[in-house]
matplotlib code that plots the C-alpha trace (Angstrom):
import matplotlib.pyplot as plt

x = [50.0, 48.1, 44.4, 44.6, 46.5, 43.2, 40.8, 37.8, 34.6, 33.1, 36.1, 35.4, 37.4, 39.1, 40.6, 42.0, 45.7, 47.8, 51.0, 51.8, 54.6, 54.1, 54.0, 50.5, 48.8, 47.9, 44.4, 42.3, 39.9, 37.5, 39.1, 38.2, 37.7, 36.9, 39.7, 40.6, 41.8, 43.7, 45.5, 46.5, 47.9, 49.8, 51.2, 49.4, 48.7, 45.7, 43.3, 44.7, 43.1, 42.1, 43.6, 46.9, 46.4, 47.8, 45.3, 42.5, 43.3, 43.3, 40.0, 38.5, 39.6, 38.1, 34.8, 34.6, 35.3, 32.9, 30.1, 30.8, 28.7, 25.5, 27.2, 27.8, 31.5, 32.0, 34.3, 32.4, 34.0, 35.4, 35.1, 38.4, 39.7, 42.8, 44.5, 47.3, 49.8, 53.1, 56.1, 57.5, 61.1, 61.3, 58.8, 57.1, 53.5, 52.6, 49.4, 48.0, 45.0, 43.1, 40.6, 37.8, 35.1, 31.5, 30.5, 30.3, 30.5, 26.8, 25.9, 24.0, 22.9, 25.2, 23.4, 21.3, 17.7, 15.5, 12.9, 9.3, 9.3, 12.1, 10.5, 11.5, 10.7, 8.4, 7.1, 7.2, 4.4, 4.1, 1.9, 0.1, 1.1, 2.6, 4.9, 6.8, 8.4, 8.6, 8.3, 9.0, 6.0, 7.1, 5.9, 6.0, 3.8, 2.0, 3.2, 0.9, -0.5, -2.5, -5.8, -7.6, -11.2, -10.8, -13.7, -12.5, -14.8, -13.5, -15.5, -15.4, -14.4, -16.1, -13.1, -9.6, -7.5, -10.5, -11.2, -7.5, -7.5, -10.6, -9.2, -5.9, -7.6, -9.9, -6.8, -5.3, -8.3, -10.1, -13.9, -14.3, -17.3, -17.3, -19.4, -20.2, -23.0, -23.2, -25.7, -23.6, -20.9, -17.3, -16.9, -13.4, -14.4, -16.2, -18.4, -20.9, -21.6, -23.6, -24.8, -24.6, -24.1, -21.6, -22.0, -25.4, -26.1, -26.9, -25.5, -22.0, -23.7, -25.9, -22.9, -21.1, -24.3, -25.0, -21.4, -21.5, -25.0, -24.4, -20.6, -19.4, -17.7, -15.1, -11.5, -10.4, -12.0, -10.5, -11.9, -11.2, -14.1, -13.4, -14.0, -11.5, -12.3, -9.9, -10.9, -9.5, -9.9, -12.0, -14.4, -15.3, -18.8, -20.0, -22.1, -19.1, -17.0, -19.8, -20.2, -16.5, -16.4, -19.3, -17.9, -14.1, -14.1, -17.5, -18.0, -14.7, -15.8, -19.1, -17.8, -15.1, -17.6, -19.9, -17.2, -15.6, -18.0, -17.4, -13.6, -13.3, -15.3, -13.0, -9.9, -8.7, -9.1, -7.3, -8.4, -6.7, -7.7, -6.8, -5.6, -3.5, -0.1, -2.3, -3.1, 0.7, 1.4, -1.8, -2.5, -3.4, -5.6, -7.6, -8.0, -11.1, -9.8, -6.4, -8.0, -10.2, -7.3, -5.3, -8.2, -8.1, -4.4, -5.4, -8.4, -6.3, -3.7, -6.4, -8.0, -4.6, -4.0, -7.4, -7.9, -4.5, -5.1, -8.1, -6.0, -7.1, -4.6, -5.2, -3.0, -3.2, -1.9, -1.1, -1.0, 0.1, -1.5, -2.6, -3.5, -7.2, -10.4, -10.2, -7.2, -7.6, -11.3, -13.1, -14.0, -11.5, -8.7, -6.5, -9.2, -10.1, -6.5, -6.3, -9.3, -7.8, -4.3, -4.9, -2.8, -3.9, -5.0, -1.7, 0.4, -1.2, -0.5, 3.1, 3.6, 2.1, 4.2, 7.3, 6.7, 7.4, 11.0, 9.8, 8.7, 5.3, 1.9, 1.2, -0.6, -3.6, -2.1, 1.0, -1.1, -3.3, -0.3, 0.5, -3.1, -3.3, -0.1, -1.4, -4.6, -2.7, -1.1, 2.2, 2.1, 0.9, 3.2, 2.4, -0.2, -0.6, 1.5, 0.9, 2.5, 3.4, 2.8, 3.4, 6.6, 8.5, 6.0, 6.1, 9.8, 9.9, 11.8, 9.1]
y = [8.5, 11.7, 12.0, 14.6, 12.3, 11.3, 13.7, 14.8, 12.8, 15.7, 16.4, 15.8, 12.9, 15.1, 17.2, 14.2, 14.5, 11.9, 12.7, 10.4, 11.2, 8.1, 4.4, 3.3, 1.7, -2.0, -2.4, -5.4, -6.9, -9.7, -11.8, -15.5, -15.0, -12.3, -10.0, -10.6, -7.4, -9.6, -11.3, -8.0, -6.8, -9.9, -10.7, -13.9, -15.2, -13.8, -15.6, -15.9, -13.8, -15.6, -12.7, -10.7, -7.8, -5.3, -6.5, -6.4, -2.8, -1.8, -3.7, -1.8, 1.5, 0.7, -0.4, 2.6, 5.0, 3.4, 3.7, 7.4, 8.4, 8.5, 11.0, 13.4, 13.2, 13.1, 10.5, 8.0, 7.9, 4.5, 3.0, 3.4, 1.4, 2.1, -1.0, -1.1, -3.9, -4.8, -5.2, -8.6, -7.5, -4.0, -4.4, -1.1, -0.4, 0.5, 2.2, 1.2, 2.6, -0.3, 0.6, -1.9, -2.2, -2.6, -6.3, -7.6, -4.0, -3.5, 0.2, 1.5, 5.0, 7.0, 8.8, 8.3, 7.1, 9.0, 6.9, 8.2, 9.6, 12.1, 15.5, 17.6, 21.3, 22.0, 25.5, 28.3, 30.0, 33.1, 33.7, 36.6, 39.8, 41.6, 38.7, 37.6, 34.9, 31.6, 28.1, 25.0, 22.8, 19.3, 16.7, 13.6, 11.0, 12.1, 10.6, 7.8, 8.9, 5.7, 7.7, 5.7, 5.0, 6.8, 9.0, 12.6, 15.5, 19.0, 21.9, 25.3, 23.6, 25.7, 28.0, 28.8, 26.4, 24.1, 23.8, 23.0, 20.4, 18.7, 18.6, 17.1, 14.5, 13.5, 13.2, 10.8, 8.6, 9.6, 9.7, 13.4, 15.2, 19.0, 21.5, 25.2, 27.7, 27.4, 24.9, 24.0, 21.4, 22.6, 19.8, 18.5, 14.9, 14.9, 11.9, 14.2, 17.9, 19.2, 22.8, 23.9, 26.9, 25.7, 28.8, 27.5, 25.0, 21.5, 22.1, 20.6, 17.4, 17.2, 17.4, 14.6, 12.5, 12.9, 12.0, 8.8, 7.9, 8.5, 7.9, 6.0, 6.4, 9.2, 8.3, 12.0, 15.2, 18.5, 21.6, 24.5, 26.8, 30.3, 34.0, 36.9, 40.6, 43.5, 45.8, 47.3, 45.6, 48.4, 48.2, 44.5, 44.1, 41.3, 40.0, 40.0, 38.2, 35.6, 35.2, 34.4, 32.1, 30.1, 29.6, 29.5, 27.5, 25.9, 24.4, 22.6, 21.4, 20.1, 18.3, 16.6, 15.7, 14.2, 12.2, 10.8, 7.9, 6.1, 6.9, 5.5, 2.4, 1.8, 2.8, 5.0, 8.5, 11.6, 15.2, 18.2, 21.7, 24.7, 27.5, 30.5, 32.1, 34.7, 32.0, 31.7, 35.4, 37.6, 40.1, 43.5, 44.2, 41.0, 40.6, 38.4, 36.2, 35.8, 34.7, 32.1, 30.7, 30.4, 28.4, 26.1, 25.3, 24.5, 22.4, 20.4, 19.6, 18.6, 16.1, 14.6, 14.1, 12.7, 10.3, 9.2, 5.9, 5.4, 5.5, 9.0, 11.6, 15.4, 18.0, 21.7, 23.6, 27.3, 29.0, 32.6, 35.0, 33.0, 34.1, 33.3, 35.2, 36.1, 38.4, 39.1, 39.5, 42.8, 43.8, 41.2, 41.6, 43.6, 46.1, 46.3, 47.1, 49.6, 51.5, 51.6, 52.7, 54.8, 52.5, 50.9, 47.3, 46.5, 48.3, 46.3, 43.0, 44.0, 45.0, 41.8, 39.7, 41.5, 40.8, 37.1, 35.7, 34.0, 37.4, 36.2, 34.9, 31.2, 29.4, 27.3, 24.1, 24.6, 24.6, 21.8, 19.6, 19.8, 19.1, 16.0, 14.6, 15.0, 13.2, 10.3, 7.2, 8.5, 10.8, 8.0, 9.0, 12.7, 14.0, 17.0, 19.1, 22.6, 22.7, 26.2, 26.7, 30.4, 31.0, 31.8, 34.4, 33.4, 33.4, 30.8, 27.5, 25.4]
z = [-20.0, -19.4, -19.5, -22.3, -24.7, -26.3, -28.1, -26.1, -26.8, -28.7, -31.0, -34.8, -36.3, -38.8, -35.9, -34.0, -33.6, -35.3, -33.3, -30.4, -28.0, -26.0, -26.9, -28.0, -25.0, -25.1, -26.6, -25.7, -28.3, -27.8, -25.2, -24.7, -21.0, -18.5, -17.2, -13.6, -11.8, -9.3, -12.0, -13.6, -10.3, -9.4, -12.8, -13.3, -16.8, -18.7, -21.0, -24.5, -27.2, -30.4, -32.4, -31.9, -29.6, -32.0, -34.7, -32.2, -31.4, -35.0, -35.5, -32.6, -34.1, -37.4, -35.8, -33.5, -36.4, -38.8, -36.2, -35.8, -38.8, -36.7, -34.5, -37.4, -37.5, -33.7, -32.2, -30.0, -26.5, -25.5, -22.1, -20.2, -17.2, -15.2, -13.7, -11.2, -11.4, -9.9, -12.2, -11.2, -12.1, -10.7, -7.9, -8.9, -9.2, -12.8, -14.0, -17.3, -19.1, -20.8, -23.4, -23.1, -25.8, -24.8, -24.5, -28.1, -29.3, -28.8, -28.8, -25.8, -24.7, -22.5, -19.6, -16.5, -16.7, -14.2, -12.4, -12.5, -8.9, -9.7, -10.4, -13.4, -13.3, -16.3, -15.7, -13.2, -11.4, -9.4, -6.3, -8.0, -9.8, -6.8, -5.8, -8.9, -6.8, -8.6, -7.3, -9.3, -10.3, -10.8, -13.3, -11.2, -9.8, -6.6, -3.4, -2.3, 1.0, 1.4, 1.5, -1.1, -0.2, 3.2, 4.1, 4.7, 5.7, 5.0, 6.5, 4.7, 1.4, -1.2, -1.5, -0.4, 1.6, 2.2, -1.5, -2.3, 0.5, -0.8, -4.3, -3.1, -1.0, -3.8, -6.1, -3.6, -3.9, -0.7, -0.6, 0.2, 1.7, 1.0, 2.9, 3.0, 2.9, -0.9, -2.3, -5.3, -4.9, -5.8, -8.3, -7.2, -7.2, -3.9, -3.0, -1.3, -0.7, 2.2, 2.4, 6.0, 8.3, 10.9, 13.0, 14.1, 16.9, 15.6, 12.1, 12.7, 14.2, 11.1, 8.8, 10.5, 10.6, 6.9, 6.1, 8.1, 6.8, 3.1, 2.7, 5.7, 9.1, 9.2, 8.8, 8.7, 9.8, 8.6, 10.5, 8.2, 8.3, 9.7, 9.5, 9.8, 9.9, 10.4, 13.3, 16.4, 19.8, 21.2, 18.3, 18.6, 20.1, 22.2, 19.4, 17.0, 19.6, 19.9, 16.2, 15.6, 18.7, 17.4, 14.0, 14.5, 17.7, 18.6, 15.1, 15.6, 19.1, 17.7, 14.7, 16.8, 19.4, 16.8, 15.1, 18.3, 19.0, 15.7, 15.7, 19.3, 18.3, 15.3, 17.3, 14.5, 13.2, 12.1, 13.0, 11.5, 12.8, 10.7, 13.0, 11.9, 12.5, 14.4, 16.9, 17.7, 17.5, 17.8, 15.1, 16.5, 13.5, 14.0, 17.8, 18.0, 15.1, 16.9, 20.1, 18.4, 16.5, 19.7, 21.2, 18.2, 19.0, 22.6, 21.5, 19.1, 21.7, 24.2, 21.8, 21.2, 24.9, 25.6, 22.7, 21.7, 23.5, 21.3, 18.1, 17.3, 16.2, 16.4, 14.9, 14.0, 11.0, 11.3, 7.9, 7.4, 4.9, 1.9, -1.6, -1.4, -1.7, 2.0, 1.2, -2.5, -3.1, -3.2, 0.4, 1.7, 4.2, 1.8, 1.1, 4.8, 5.7, 2.9, 4.2, 7.7, 6.6, 3.5, 1.3, -1.9, -2.3, -4.1, -1.6, 1.3, -0.5, -1.2, 2.4, 3.7, 1.4, 2.3, 6.0, 5.4, 5.1, 1.9, 0.5, -0.7, 0.3, 0.5, -2.2, -1.0, -2.4, -0.3, 2.9, 1.6, 1.1, 4.9, 5.8, 3.5, 5.0, 8.5, 7.4, 6.1, 7.7, 6.6, 9.7, 12.0, 14.8, 14.6, 17.1, 19.3, 16.9, 15.6, 12.2, 10.9, 7.2, 7.2, 5.2, 8.4, 9.6, 13.3, 14.1, 16.8, 16.9, 18.6]

ax = plt.figure().add_subplot(projection="3d")
ax.plot(x, y, z, "-o")
ax.set_aspect("equal")
plt.show()
């Protein structure tokens, strides 16, 4: 019997064909026992039905049709099983389609129930007006990174990637300490905010000390603070080199050095240093920045080698251009490049976005997700790595 001998599940009852070119298949009603597929194949005897099979088939038809009213005239699909058996006389394998009613004819929904962790796209976002590249935002439970009650210090966390990281860590239940030159706390659920100038000697040590005194020993240190300026190599003065070196490199050295004693004592700790794609492939327009970010990659690897035996992990994240104030704000990197090239602000942003395989700038949350993962025990065997989060900007395979 062909699969198309029966009407489709969605066909109205009035349109069902009444003509049958083949014998009506055997219909099984409520059987006294359970069907045994082996018995069907071998020709063994089956349980005896308390009603004639023909009558059971008609009874099922009547019940199925009478329950179709709630489907507004659509025929309810029946469960179909195909059983192979051997004809004991001819020795041939016969295929029969057995229509099996649901147990006790109890209605149940047809479909697949999605568990909570499965994400369902609910809206689309774009990076900003020049990009128009969408990415799905999923309505699902966040992944449990096992960060609840862990003390996490994030430097440079009053804006940009640092702010997004602090917000995400707090959402994961971490006790977050934010910091920056601004006196006001960012208000992302932080346990403490410390106003600090990390480019000055002694300030990184004070930040770590206040964190450990007021919140607790550090479980995770995120070095994110940094400064970038567009200028030519020949125009960078010694003072400008020193300014960037103190903030972009020495603040990392000093916070790590201050956090190490307690981490070594506890034989645990995670350090994430935010570098840049410019640290992997120098940007000619930001020479001093590129050199400092390359130094961060080296520092991060050094700490991993030195203190892995103490249970301390150290990793770097290398973002590409990201849609933060550093690029988008008035006087930011886009405006600086526009002034140097004669292009408009929007033209610069379009060109920067087009220089990535993804065709857009990163969103801060996308980089923060990588940082949070490296902070968490979920990455317990990852250390000494330099994770690119640059949309494919640096085209290398290592």
